[in-house]
N, C-alpha and C positions, 0 to 999 in steps of 0.2 A: 831788224833783219836787213841785211845789205840788199840793195836794189838788184844786184847781180844775181843773188840767189833767188829772189822773187821772180825776176825775169825768166830765169831758167825753169822755174816752176810753172810759169805761165805757158812756157812753150810745150812742156810736157803735158800740161792740162789741155791744150788746144788739140793735141793729137787724139783725144778722146771726147772732147766736147767743143762745140762751136758757140761763139758769142756774136750777137749783132752789134754790140757797142764794145769799145776798148776798155781794159781794165783801168781803174784809177787808184791812187793811193795818196796817203798823208804821210807827211814827214815834218819834223820840227827843224828849225835852223836859226843860228845867231845871225845869219847874213840877210841884209835887206836887198833882196834881188830886184833890181830896178825894172826889168822887164816884165814883172808880174802884174797881174790885174788885181786891183782893190776895188772895193764897192764904193760907188759915189756916196760921199759923206753928207750930203745936203738934204737926203730924202730917205725914207724907208724903202729898202730893198731886201730881198731874200736871196740867199746864194743860189738858190736852185733856178732863178731867173736867168743865171749866167752859166748853167750847166753846159749848154751847147758850146760856150767859148772853149771848154776843156776838152769836151768829147769830139767836136768837129773841127775846131780851129787850132787845138793844141796849145792853148793859153794856160798859165799857172795862176791859180788864185791864191792871194796872200790874206792871212788873218793874224790879227794881233789885238792889243788892247785899244788900238785907235779904229774906232768904227763909226764915229759921227752919229748920224740918225739911221743907219742901217739897222737890221734886225740884230738882236743881241745874241743869237743863238749860238754860233761858233765862239765868239768872245767869252760867253758864260760857260758853255760846255767844254771848251778848251782850256779853262782856268784862267784866262787872261784877266777877268774882271769878276768881282763878287756877284753871285746870282741875286737878282732883285726879287724879293718876296713882296707881293702885292696882295697877300693873303687870298690868293686864288681867284681874284676879280677877272684877270685877263683870260685865263683859260676857261672858267666857267661862264662869265657873262659876256665877253667880247667874242671869243672864238666859239663858245659853247661846245667845248670837247668834253666837259665834265659837268655832270648833272648839277652839283652843288660845289660851293667854295670849299667845303670841308674835303670833298674828293680831290679837288684841284690842290689843295694844300698837301694831301698825303702824296699826291704825285710829285709835287715840288719837293718835298722832303727826300722821296726816293731818288730822283735824278740829282740832287745836291750830293748824295752820298757816293755817287759815281764819278764825280769830277775830280781831276788830279792835277796838281801844280804843273804847270808846262815847264819842261827843261830848258827852253830857248825862248827868245823873245817873239819868234814868228813861227806860224804854222802854214804849210803850204798843201795844196791839193792839186793833183796833176795827173796826166796820163802816165802810167807806169812805163810805157815804152820810151817816153821822152826823159825819163829821170837819169841823172848821173848814176852810174853803177855803184858808186860809193855812198850814196845816200842811205840813211837808215830809215827804212819803211816802217811805220808803225801799224797801219790799217791797209788791207787790201779790198777794193770794191770790185766785185764782179756783176755783170748784167746779163744773167741767162734767160731764156724763154721758159715756159712753164716745165717742159721735159728737162731742161738743164737744171732748173731749180731742184726737181725731184732727184736728179742725179747728185748734185751737190749736198743735199740734205742727207742722202743716203751715204754718201762719202764721209760727211761730218760725224755720223754715227757708226761707221764701220769698225772702228777700233774701241767702241764704248759699249757698256750695258744700257746707258741712258741716251736719249736723243742729245745730238751735239748741236741742234739748232734751236734758236728762240725767235718768235715773231712778237716783239714787244709792242705795248702801246706806247708810242714814242714819237717825237717830233722828227722831221726829216733829217735835221742835223745830228740828232742823238743816234739814229739808225745808221747814218753813213759814217760818223765818226766816234762820238763820245762812249757809246755803249761797247762797240767792239773794240776800242781803245781800253776801256776799263776791263775787258775780258783778258787783255794781255797780262794782267797782274793776278789772275786767278790760277789755281793749281790746275784746273781743267778748263781751260778756255773754250768758249762756245762761239758759234757763228751766229750771225744776226740777218734776218730778212728785213729789209728797209724799204723806204718809200711808201710806207704805210700811212703817212700823214695826209689826210684829205686836202689840206691847203696846198701843199707842194705838188700835188697831182696836177694842179693846173699849169705847173711849168715843166713837166717832163713828158716825153712821149707817152702815149696811152699804153703802149706794150712794154714799157720799161719797169723792171723789177730790180731790185738790188740784193746782193748776197754779199754780206761783208764778214771778214775774218781778221783778228789780229795777225800780223805777218807771221809770227812763229807757228801759229795753228794752221795758217795756210800751207806753209812749207811741210808740216807733218802730214796734212791731208794728201799733198801731192806725192809724197814718199810712200803713201799706202795704196796708190793707184795699182801698182803691180801685184797681181794676185787677187785683186778685187774684182767686183762685178764690172768695174770700168776697164779692166785689163783688155787690151787690144786682142789678145790671144784667146780670150774666153768667149765661149758660146753658151748661153744660158739654155740648158735643155728643157726648161719649163717655160721659155718665153713664147709669146704668141707670134 
């Protein structure tokens, strides 16, 4: 989805909801943008250690198959490198996020099925307001408060019988990019509540939550504001 369309959608959404943190997005590019930030490659780092560079300083983070000793999260989930199968050891015994290796292996098989071959050599993460209007945005990340999250989940289900939102058991990288990106390819794409990874909570503000959507679904949701419970001209007669 063109960044211009997404920006227009964000403007419309901002008329009915407020956000403490600016919206971010993900896009692929063949271009090696030299002014982008890339992880230091001589030691382990997590992308969420650098979240503030994007939100506060307006930097752009670049991901590719070149990651050195940094976390393999986005290189794997972005499809740049083959996922490493350690038979569940890291998730079950190092992080202790799964009780047994068997559970960790099942989790591994699940997320491998969600990985797509990247269409270009580089993947970028950036504030949407800073993006060129011709960029093709894949995933939109919003950062609502609790009330805003309730409104967004309601809007995601407004045009459906079923819930339009998932809160998956997922790493920070998955919730921010790979799961909502995978939803792009579904007939009925869903939105994802992220930042549920207990490890990355150490690197983001305590009040930060993430609501992510494939860009095509985000635009559909914005188009549904008029006439919904978020319509500026609607007063809920049963409201408190």
